[in-house]
Legacy VTK file of the C-alpha trace (Angstrom):
# vtk DataFile Version 3.0
C-alpha trace
ASCII
DATASET POLYDATA
POINTS 456 float
76.801 113.000 112.888
78.174 115.124 115.550
81.367 117.131 115.430
82.865 115.272 118.099
82.308 111.972 116.622
83.522 112.640 113.343
87.268 113.145 114.067
87.252 109.740 115.826
85.524 108.176 113.018
87.879 109.460 110.523
90.775 107.928 112.439
89.095 104.718 112.463
88.093 104.539 108.996
91.776 105.766 107.952
93.087 103.141 110.556
91.287 100.335 108.897
93.764 100.251 105.897
96.940 100.062 108.358
95.121 97.366 110.472
94.279 95.041 107.844
97.857 95.397 106.332
99.676 94.735 109.171
97.139 91.928 110.533
98.171 89.923 107.297
101.826 90.082 108.155
101.292 87.760 111.363
97.932 86.334 111.356
99.227 83.572 109.091
101.792 82.479 111.270
99.752 80.097 113.439
98.221 78.629 110.110
101.523 77.515 108.565
101.533 74.238 110.215
97.876 73.613 108.854
98.794 74.842 105.419
101.769 72.757 105.358
99.819 69.619 105.998
96.766 70.640 103.521
99.145 71.175 100.933
102.024 68.912 101.741
104.356 71.907 101.551
107.878 72.073 102.447
109.480 74.930 104.871
110.717 76.777 101.883
107.129 77.213 100.359
105.685 78.102 103.805
108.308 80.721 104.029
107.224 82.236 100.739
103.441 82.315 102.117
104.740 84.951 104.452
107.613 86.713 102.364
105.636 86.791 99.088
103.262 89.337 101.026
105.615 91.171 102.855
108.099 91.647 99.601
105.046 92.946 97.607
104.065 95.150 100.515
107.651 96.568 100.892
108.291 97.292 97.330
105.020 99.023 96.390
105.002 101.291 99.468
107.623 103.377 97.572
105.314 104.214 94.862
101.954 104.049 96.615
102.161 107.485 98.077
102.928 108.971 94.660
100.070 107.425 93.193
97.820 108.994 95.960
99.324 112.337 94.989
98.498 111.877 91.564
94.705 110.840 91.637
93.882 111.524 95.013
94.501 109.500 98.204
90.845 108.489 99.023
90.438 106.897 95.475
93.708 104.928 96.166
92.662 103.924 99.549
89.062 102.585 98.456
90.772 100.764 95.470
93.528 99.267 97.767
90.697 97.971 100.144
88.557 96.400 97.392
91.748 94.790 95.719
92.898 93.517 99.274
89.490 91.891 99.519
89.727 90.365 96.131
92.835 89.078 96.943
92.297 87.713 100.222
89.458 85.728 98.692
91.986 84.214 96.251
94.103 83.256 99.180
91.218 81.538 101.007
90.108 79.776 97.889
93.713 78.734 96.901
93.949 74.952 95.678
97.699 74.592 96.186
100.798 76.443 97.327
101.623 78.025 94.216
98.146 79.603 93.967
98.363 80.582 97.713
101.745 82.447 97.055
100.549 84.258 93.937
97.597 85.501 95.704
99.691 86.612 98.630
101.685 88.731 96.247
98.502 90.395 95.078
97.426 90.884 98.562
100.805 92.641 99.511
100.755 95.028 96.431
96.980 95.670 97.499
98.099 96.355 101.098
100.730 98.802 99.833
98.010 100.981 98.383
96.536 101.430 101.844
99.272 102.790 103.982
100.577 106.207 102.643
97.052 107.277 101.457
95.696 106.552 104.791
98.385 108.970 106.324
97.561 111.567 103.869
93.831 111.337 104.495
94.804 112.013 108.217
97.201 114.761 107.436
94.373 116.456 105.156
91.596 115.894 107.720
93.309 117.466 110.538
95.323 120.106 108.544
96.162 123.146 110.586
95.582 121.374 114.256
98.948 119.730 114.977
97.854 118.435 118.244
94.954 116.611 116.840
97.007 115.499 113.785
99.492 114.134 116.332
96.787 112.321 118.306
95.285 110.916 115.265
98.585 109.651 113.819
99.382 107.973 117.214
96.294 106.042 116.882
96.688 104.969 113.480
100.356 103.829 114.398
98.832 101.764 117.645
96.302 100.185 115.274
99.131 98.676 113.198
101.315 97.596 116.119
98.248 95.907 118.071
97.015 93.994 114.844
100.528 92.775 114.405
100.580 91.495 117.900
96.774 90.104 117.764
97.197 88.355 114.453
98.486 84.887 115.984
95.561 85.146 118.471
92.925 85.769 115.920
94.374 83.368 113.549
94.423 80.363 116.179
91.117 81.028 117.056
89.848 81.210 113.328
91.708 78.047 112.716
90.113 76.099 115.405
86.729 77.242 114.655
86.479 77.623 111.128
89.681 76.339 109.518
92.905 77.930 108.060
91.353 79.522 104.979
89.517 81.877 107.323
92.779 83.710 108.367
92.424 85.359 104.892
88.555 85.237 104.338
88.121 87.495 107.572
89.610 90.432 105.490
86.503 90.483 103.290
84.128 91.875 106.012
86.930 94.139 107.360
87.600 95.730 104.056
84.033 96.064 103.342
83.447 98.010 106.472
86.462 100.100 105.590
85.159 101.106 102.414
81.656 102.060 103.748
83.261 103.852 106.569
85.694 105.830 104.631
83.221 107.033 101.831
80.935 108.209 104.543
83.207 110.329 106.725
86.388 110.882 105.000
86.530 113.730 102.518
88.753 113.535 99.338
92.044 115.329 99.674
93.112 117.226 96.496
95.853 115.663 94.575
99.137 117.274 94.942
101.541 118.448 92.167
101.907 115.483 89.857
105.271 114.083 89.536
106.350 111.021 87.263
106.228 107.797 88.845
109.875 106.478 89.040
108.924 103.130 87.459
112.664 102.025 86.980
113.641 102.808 90.532
110.401 100.845 91.667
111.279 97.683 89.422
114.776 97.558 90.430
113.672 97.606 94.163
111.500 94.943 93.656
113.959 92.753 91.974
116.718 93.301 94.339
114.850 92.440 97.394
112.901 89.704 96.016
116.052 87.942 94.710
118.214 88.589 97.826
115.567 87.160 100.015
114.698 84.314 97.593
118.370 83.509 97.536
118.531 83.084 101.417
115.135 80.913 101.434
116.602 78.643 98.619
120.014 78.553 99.894
118.568 77.190 103.228
116.458 74.777 101.208
119.085 73.658 98.511
122.323 74.558 100.152
124.708 77.262 99.025
126.637 75.114 96.553
123.559 74.991 94.239
123.549 77.338 91.342
120.187 78.701 91.823
120.619 80.457 95.265
123.982 81.917 93.893
122.596 83.211 90.643
119.547 84.782 92.700
121.992 86.538 95.040
124.187 87.726 92.141
120.931 89.213 90.446
119.861 90.819 93.547
123.233 92.474 94.267
123.294 93.812 90.461
119.694 95.022 90.807
120.523 96.825 94.090
123.519 98.466 92.416
121.522 99.519 89.395
118.770 100.744 91.798
121.314 103.128 93.496
122.543 104.438 90.160
118.874 105.095 88.859
118.021 106.911 92.023
121.125 109.301 91.657
120.311 110.154 88.227
116.337 110.190 88.345
114.906 113.740 88.406
112.060 112.297 90.606
113.714 109.255 92.493
111.282 106.969 94.464
113.830 106.866 97.323
115.960 110.187 97.204
119.387 109.121 98.515
120.222 112.632 99.542
117.894 111.840 102.604
120.302 109.636 104.043
122.913 112.414 104.518
120.612 113.278 107.489
121.622 111.229 110.563
117.887 110.596 111.573
117.017 109.039 108.529
120.025 106.605 108.405
119.481 105.705 112.269
115.575 105.152 111.614
116.527 102.859 108.666
118.975 100.929 110.526
117.037 100.463 113.652
113.508 100.072 112.278
114.829 97.269 109.629
116.480 95.465 112.666
113.228 95.694 114.881
111.173 93.877 111.969
113.920 91.705 111.056
114.113 90.109 114.524
110.441 90.407 115.351
108.779 88.946 111.891
111.332 86.361 111.767
111.181 85.058 115.361
107.273 85.214 115.207
107.526 82.879 112.069
109.537 80.314 114.038
107.394 80.634 117.244
104.368 79.683 115.435
106.128 76.391 114.213
107.928 75.883 117.768
104.719 76.166 119.621
102.751 73.568 117.409
105.527 71.217 116.122
108.007 71.068 119.018
105.831 71.844 122.123
102.627 70.054 120.602
100.047 73.043 121.152
96.954 72.875 119.005
96.330 76.081 116.839
93.823 77.733 119.062
96.057 77.304 122.176
99.279 78.450 120.073
97.308 81.488 119.064
96.252 82.301 122.802
99.844 81.827 123.782
100.612 84.974 121.792
98.132 86.855 123.737
100.749 88.476 126.109
102.407 89.972 123.100
99.205 91.709 122.073
98.317 93.091 125.526
101.855 94.494 126.085
101.927 95.817 122.579
98.694 97.773 123.499
100.121 99.265 126.500
103.636 100.026 125.468
102.349 101.583 122.137
99.993 103.928 124.175
102.752 105.334 126.583
105.587 105.579 124.105
104.303 109.057 122.896
104.112 110.530 126.363
107.582 109.063 127.339
109.079 110.356 124.160
107.625 113.798 124.548
109.045 113.762 128.264
112.463 112.273 127.788
113.074 112.607 124.145
112.375 110.164 121.226
116.000 108.734 121.173
116.149 107.682 124.721
112.808 105.896 124.544
113.728 104.304 121.214
117.029 102.874 122.729
115.283 101.754 126.197
112.724 100.074 123.966
115.293 98.403 121.755
117.250 96.923 124.919
114.099 95.648 126.440
113.324 93.888 123.446
116.927 92.519 123.282
116.515 91.108 126.702
113.200 89.238 125.896
115.094 87.557 122.949
117.944 86.701 125.349
115.582 84.960 127.606
113.807 83.297 124.657
116.938 81.632 123.775
116.840 79.375 126.726
113.712 77.851 125.626
113.355 74.212 124.574
110.730 71.477 123.625
109.600 70.741 127.164
109.609 74.406 128.199
106.280 75.498 129.888
104.199 78.664 129.102
105.469 80.518 132.349
109.089 79.838 131.108
107.902 81.552 127.711
106.276 84.294 129.423
108.960 86.779 130.314
110.222 86.952 126.759
106.782 87.398 125.591
106.263 90.210 127.651
109.456 91.940 127.056
109.926 91.695 123.292
106.634 93.729 122.376
107.017 95.749 125.240
110.258 96.945 123.731
109.048 96.970 120.210
105.755 98.906 121.220
108.017 101.630 122.953
110.733 101.887 120.344
108.835 102.204 117.052
106.396 105.070 117.763
109.156 107.041 119.354
111.452 106.218 116.351
108.956 107.234 113.844
108.113 110.682 115.908
111.899 111.209 116.337
112.280 110.692 112.338
109.530 113.224 111.746
110.779 115.851 114.233
114.277 115.762 112.733
113.912 115.950 109.057
112.911 118.817 106.912
109.128 118.841 105.985
109.905 118.737 102.352
111.324 115.012 102.796
108.995 114.060 105.623
107.029 111.994 103.294
109.767 110.231 101.390
111.634 109.563 104.578
108.589 107.869 106.238
107.990 105.772 102.873
111.607 104.594 102.847
111.502 103.832 106.530
108.399 101.701 106.060
109.570 99.979 103.190
112.951 99.024 104.555
111.095 97.663 107.948
108.988 95.345 105.925
111.934 94.321 103.455
113.731 93.727 106.932
110.784 91.461 108.135
110.992 89.562 104.826
114.740 88.955 105.441
114.285 87.805 108.819
111.659 85.228 107.864
114.010 83.923 105.276
116.994 83.861 107.840
115.367 82.360 110.750
113.074 80.216 108.827
115.986 78.618 107.279
117.652 77.979 110.540
114.470 76.004 111.699
113.837 73.933 108.596
113.442 70.478 109.795
111.856 68.338 112.536
110.889 69.286 116.256
114.678 69.187 117.285
115.863 71.335 114.393
112.886 73.935 115.149
114.144 74.176 118.574
117.691 74.738 117.427
116.323 77.176 114.953
114.332 79.154 117.865
117.326 79.357 120.164
119.771 80.431 117.234
117.356 83.083 116.091
116.785 84.396 119.631
120.531 84.923 119.978
120.906 86.487 116.700
118.001 88.844 117.568
119.526 89.670 120.851
122.762 90.660 119.166
121.403 92.312 116.451
119.275 94.708 118.609
122.280 95.291 121.041
123.941 96.770 117.766
120.876 98.709 116.853
120.633 100.376 120.204
124.349 101.826 119.608
122.730 103.382 116.374
119.717 104.512 118.395
121.828 106.470 120.645
123.343 108.568 117.998
122.005 112.109 118.512
118.901 112.910 116.684
117.976 116.646 116.237
114.704 116.562 117.753
112.911 119.900 116.955
109.935 119.158 119.480
111.711 117.974 122.481
113.745 120.394 124.918
116.178 117.502 125.482
118.061 116.929 122.373
LINES 1 457
456 0 1 2 3 4 5 6 7 8 9 10 11 12 13 14 15 16 17 18 19 20 21 22 23 24 25 26 27 28 29 30 31 32 33 34 35 36 37 38 39 40 41 42 43 44 45 46 47 48 49 50 51 52 53 54 55 56 57 58 59 60 61 62 63 64 65 66 67 68 69 70 71 72 73 74 75 76 77 78 79 80 81 82 83 84 85 86 87 88 89 90 91 92 93 94 95 96 97 98 99 100 101 102 103 104 105 106 107 108 109 110 111 112 113 114 115 116 117 118 119 120 121 122 123 124 125 126 127 128 129 130 131 132 133 134 135 136 137 138 139 140 141 142 143 144 145 146 147 148 149 150 151 152 153 154 155 156 157 158 159 160 161 162 163 164 165 166 167 168 169 170 171 172 173 174 175 176 177 178 179 180 181 182 183 184 185 186 187 188 189 190 191 192 193 194 195 196 197 198 199 200 201 202 203 204 205 206 207 208 209 210 211 212 213 214 215 216 217 218 219 220 221 222 223 224 225 226 227 228 229 230 231 232 233 234 235 236 237 238 239 240 241 242 243 244 245 246 247 248 249 250 251 252 253 254 255 256 257 258 259 260 261 262 263 264 265 266 267 268 269 270 271 272 273 274 275 276 277 278 279 280 281 282 283 284 285 286 287 288 289 290 291 292 293 294 295 296 297 298 299 300 301 302 303 304 305 306 307 308 309 310 311 312 313 314 315 316 317 318 319 320 321 322 323 324 325 326 327 328 329 330 331 332 333 334 335 336 337 338 339 340 341 342 343 344 345 346 347 348 349 350 351 352 353 354 355 356 357 358 359 360 361 362 363 364 365 366 367 368 369 370 371 372 373 374 375 376 377 378 379 380 381 382 383 384 385 386 387 388 389 390 391 392 393 394 395 396 397 398 399 400 401 402 403 404 405 406 407 408 409 410 411 412 413 414 415 416 417 418 419 420 421 422 423 424 425 426 427 428 429 430 431 432 433 434 435 436 437 438 439 440 441 442 443 444 445 446 447 448 449 450 451 452 453 454 455
């Protein structure tokens, strides 16, 4: 193997983890109608098919990096790929909605083992070469962004050709290829100083996020007068308060609260969570809208998402250059505002809308997202002290995934019902998304202390 080829293969192998993890956030969206029909599942269970995965991913991200530090990131990464394949097989073989939701929890937990270790492997492989490491991280980020956008397209084609179970079974060859390539080209990074895992903080974070999102889903289904959603909300709030307390007194917190004193961290978390909340939530509703309200077949619904994929690719690739020239804060703000305008245009859609009427929103939303997220991440890394960079990016990614789960819960509740209700839910969700991102743009405008840009 040539020395010129090896860096590219290292990046490809490490990116497999982020690719399959992000792919399974959205590939299931166009399968929800088929899953609901096959299992006679109500909207609340369809929401859990998406949120069970995202919640487990968000909660376990906080500790996955620490686990890699203890036993070596390559070991954790390979184990994550194997476990992800096993959980994906369980999803594909599920005999009912409960089986599927449980397998999605396992799949999300396995996915969390892929994200921080893959970045650690890239950092180790390109240690001492800042330029090449930045190039590698850029392609790693692009792989995740493109797979999020490509998920509905691939899902629609798989459903049309092989059936809905293959949106999960497709992960088996991908994971196998990732394992073989990783073992062949990526050297193990030595374990770092072994710090104890913050198990109480991890457990409380999982309870808090799951209970709050569960309350939103069940509140939309049962009504907020029902004691179940109210009890879940109370449990979530109490767990959140206990989590904050534990993080203050823990010698090795999973999410050091002191980092939020840095404006770069708090700004990135607010903006990143808002971006995922709006995008994950609206893609969930769009999958139902295209099939149940507009009448598209799964394959056509998947192809309707193709402009999102293409625009994500372009905007991800140009984001880094624009951030280097104009500053991460400006590019992030511009991207957020572009996405907000796309949501505003999507709010006009109805059951009789043509694809040409959908197209402007389908271009502007991923175009803005693709600009904002890489710039947001690079601005965060450039602004925080190196000693908390790993923890800061871990918290950012966990909050983004939790925000996505909450978006599915809220927007899914708005669209629960027949075609007319889905159209209402789409319009209401798009308006909420546009307003939220307008507010997020105000946070993005807060000055970030950028160490790599001559324009602050």
